[in-house]
C-alpha positions in Angstrom: 5.0 24.7 -13.2 5.4 27.0 -10.1 9.0 27.7 -8.9 8.1 26.7 -5.4 7.2 23.2 -6.6 10.3 23.0 -8.7 12.3 23.8 -5.8 10.4 21.1 -3.7 11.1 18.5 -6.4 14.8 19.4 -6.6 15.1 19.3 -2.8 13.3 16.0 -2.8 15.5 14.4 -5.3 18.6 15.7 -3.4 17.3 14.3 -0.3 16.5 10.8 -1.7 19.9 10.6 -3.6 21.7 11.6 -0.3 20.0 8.8 1.7 20.1 6.4 -1.2 24.0 6.7 -1.4 24.0 5.5 2.3 21.7 2.6 1.7 23.8 1.5 -1.5 27.1 1.8 0.5 25.5 -0.2 3.4 24.2 -2.9 1.0 27.5 -3.0 -1.0 29.9 -3.4 2.0 27.5 -5.4 4.3 28.7 -3.4 7.2 26.7 -1.4 9.7 29.4 -0.8 12.3 29.4 3.0 12.0 25.6 3.4 12.1 23.4 3.9 15.1 20.3 1.7 15.6 18.8 4.3 17.8 19.2 7.1 15.3 17.9 4.9 12.6 14.8 4.0 14.5 14.1 7.7 15.3 14.7 8.4 11.5 12.0 5.7 10.8 9.5 7.3 13.3 10.0 10.9 12.2 9.8 10.0 8.4 6.4 8.2 9.0 5.3 11.4 10.8 6.5 13.6 7.8 4.6 11.1 5.3 1.5 11.7 7.4 1.9 15.5 7.4 2.7 15.6 3.6 -0.5 13.6 2.9 -2.6 15.9 4.9 -1.2 19.1 3.3 -1.1 17.3 0.0 2.6 18.1 -0.6 3.6 15.8 -3.4 7.3 16.2 -3.5 7.7 16.0 0.3 5.4 12.9 0.2 7.5 11.2 -2.5 11.0 12.1 -0.9 9.9 10.9 2.6 8.4 7.8 1.3 11.6 6.6 -0.5 13.6 7.9 2.4 11.4 5.8 4.8 11.8 2.7 2.8 15.4 3.2 2.8 15.6 3.7 6.4 13.6 0.5 7.2 16.1 -1.4 5.0 19.1 0.0 6.9 17.4 -0.7 10.3 16.8 -4.3 9.3 20.5 -4.6 8.3 21.7 -3.1 11.4 19.5 -5.5 13.4 20.7 -8.4 11.4 24.3 -7.6 11.7 24.1 -7.2 15.4 22.1 -10.4 16.0 24.8 -12.2 13.8 27.7 -10.4 15.9 26.2 -11.6 19.1 25.8 -15.2 17.8 29.3 -15.2 16.6 30.8 -13.9 19.7 28.7 -16.4 21.8 30.1 -19.3 19.9 33.7 -18.0 20.0 36.2 -20.1 21.7 39.6 -18.7 22.4 42.6 -20.6 20.7 44.7 -22.8 23.0 47.5 -21.2 24.8 50.9 -22.5 23.9 52.6 -24.8 26.5 54.3 -23.1 29.6 57.9 -24.8 28.5 58.0 -22.6 25.4 57.7 -19.4 27.4 60.5 -20.3 29.7 62.9 -21.4 26.8 62.2 -17.9 25.1 62.9 -16.1 28.3 66.0 -18.3 28.8 67.4 -17.3 25.5 66.7 -13.6 26.0 68.5 -13.6 29.5 71.6 -15.4 27.9 71.8 -12.9 25.1 71.6 -10.0 27.6 74.2 -11.5 30.0 77.0 -11.9 27.2 
């Protein structure tokens, strides 16, 4: 096997492992708060173009790596969308807790005023 091909396979494997760990963490914690939807969408678009390019030049390591990364990016993109829709629904249905009666506030203030005056 040619040295350049070996380097390509090693680089592809490292790239897939790097993004795979992000996907694993996102699935495990079910949180996407720190991830940008815009960046993930651009990742999906750029990876799709890289797949097209790799297929045209018949670069197998690049094709394999970008295919796995594209699938992982699509999964992360769906998780971000799902979490944002769930957050919007839960915020829309949120009702604030009832405020305490005004009498309790005046009693607490009166106690503090008495302590300060002694």
